[in-house]
Residue, then its C-alpha position, 0 to 999 in steps of 0.5 A: m420678345p424684342l428690344t424696346q426703344h428706352q430713354p437716354v440717360r437725363p441730365f444727371a450731374p456730373e459726378f453720377r454721370l461718371l459712375v454711369s459711365c464707369c459701369r458701361p461696358p468700355r466700348e460707351q465708355q467715351e463720356i469719361e474723359p470730358l467728365l474728368h474735368s468737370v466732376q467735383w472728386s471730393a464727391i466721387a468716392a462716397l457716391a461710388e461706396k453708397h451705390g456699391v460700384v467701386p470696382n467698376v469706378y476703379r477698373a474704369l478711371s485706372a488708365y487715367s489714374a494720373h488724372v484723377p486727384i482722388w486716385l489713392e484713395l480709389e485704389s485703398l477702397f478696391l484692395a479694401n473690397s477686395r481683401r473683404a472678397l476674398w475673406l467672404t468667399e472662403l467664409m461661404s466654402r465653409v459655411l456650406d461645406v459645414l451645411q453639406s455634412r449635416g445633410i442641409t441643402a443650401l443656394p448660395y447667391k448674391g455675394p461672391l457668387l454672383a460676382h463669379l458669375l457676372y465677372g468671373d472675378i470675386a472682386a469685381r462687386q461690392y458685397a457685405d456679406v453671404d446670402i443663403l438660401i435654406r428651407a424653413a425645415d432646416f432653420e433650426p440644425a442650420k443653426k446649430a451647424l453655423g453655429d459650430l463654425g462661430l456664428t451667431p443670430n443677431l435675433h434672440l427669439t423665444p421659441v413662439e416667436q421664432d415659430a412666427y417670424l419662420a412663417s411671417g420672415y425672411e432672414c436670420p442674420l448671424d454675426g461672427y469673427g467681430a463683424k456684424n451680419i456676415v451671413e444671411m440665412q434666409w428662407r423666402i425672398l422677401p418678408g412675406f408682407y411684401a405679398i409675393d410669394f415665391d413657392t421657395d421649394t421650385f427654387f430648390q427643383r431648379a436649382v443648377v450646378l456650377d463651377f465655383c472657385g475649385k468646388t461645385v455649389h448648387s446656386f439658383s436657375n438664371e431665370d430664378l437668379f434674375l427674377v430675385l435681383c428684381v424684387h431684391a432691387a424693387k424692395h429698395l426701390w433701384g437706390r443703388l446702381s449696383w443692383i440695377y447694373d447687375i440685372a443689366r449684366l445678368s441679362v446678357s451674360a447669362s443664358i435664360d429663357w426670358n419666356l419663362v422668365r416673362e411665366y414665373g413673373c406673371n405667377v408672382g405678379i411681378e411683371r411691372i418690377i420686372g419691367i421698371s427693372s428692365d427699363l433702369a437697365h437700359t436706361l443706365s447702362g445701355f443694355g439689358p433684358p429683352i422686356s417690352r415697356e408694356t408691362v411697365g403702364e402708367a404706374g411705373q413710368k411715374s415710378i420710373s421717374s421717381i427712382l432717376a430722380r433720386l437715384p443720382a444722391g445714393e440715399q436708401p428710402d426710409t422702409e416705414s415711410r409712408a412714401y415708401f409704402r406708396e411707391v411699393l404699392r405703385t411696383r405692383e399689377r395686381w389689385s389683389d397684391r395690393v390688398k395683400f400687402l396692405f393686409r398683411l403689413a398692418t397685421t404681421p407683428s415682427v421683431g419690433e412688436w414682441r421687443l415693445l411688449r411682452l406678453p405670455p405664450p397664450l397671448f401672443p396672437a394679441y400682437r396683431a392689435v398691436r403691430a396694428f396699433r403700432l403702425l397706426g401711430k407711425l402714421l399720423 
């Protein structure tokens, strides 16, 4: 698939332009020096944190440290991120070891592994937790194994709730060592109501072996990882520069069969999501996947314009607002997927409904009605 022409970066505010320039390859960072005298430095550190690009900004500005009034603040943020990366890497190693000792296959992704894959440096990305994909059938033994490490779920579900959550949810965050949500144990990539129905078993079948910090780990194939990064960014409406840059970086740093990407994406109905991700990657990083813009369509172009308008602020969308649901629907190219999204959204109860009203197990199916009324109330 040939590379297509992408629009140049719109005239963003100087602060966001500086972040974009810091994330680009060194040969394309010519705009940094002229921007040093026009940005409001008081906003840069907070904006870099919001966009998850502190390591990129720190390294790109290191050559100009004498002209950066907040250099010590950036250095402090960078060192804190490095310490956290080391800690999470060691934690991930212990998690994988204990799961393997119990005969549980797990696929780590994002977090330290993605930093290693994209940069060869676990501290070159910002991340706050460790993501592990397991099979749903392994949930109970995996939860017990991680409990032996001192990690406890922050969701406390009854047996009937847990069965329902495994069928419709996608992750169980775990706390430990005085920190919240440091491990996310997942059995699906997104909640079921998003109607992006990956076959999780195929991720395990296509998994590859990687050398990571002196040990062998299994993780997603490059094609699957690319799709997963795209839908993760889409779930958050591409609200952080780091998510877009990860997609761009993976597309040029790894060997990827783009025909397979297109085939897999078509099967689950995310061609428009892939196209939007590709367009944003090219626009903001200067490089990215060789995906045609034809997959985006008019609706996708509207989404891209909306994303680029709100992206500089680094604010995350309200995932329970009508505007968010409308935007998510616009990113799907198949009417059947939009209908499935709306139906599942309206009829799939979750923790919110279970906590709002306690029903005895025989009446558990009534939570569908509770969900519908609760959602209607929010929309009204």
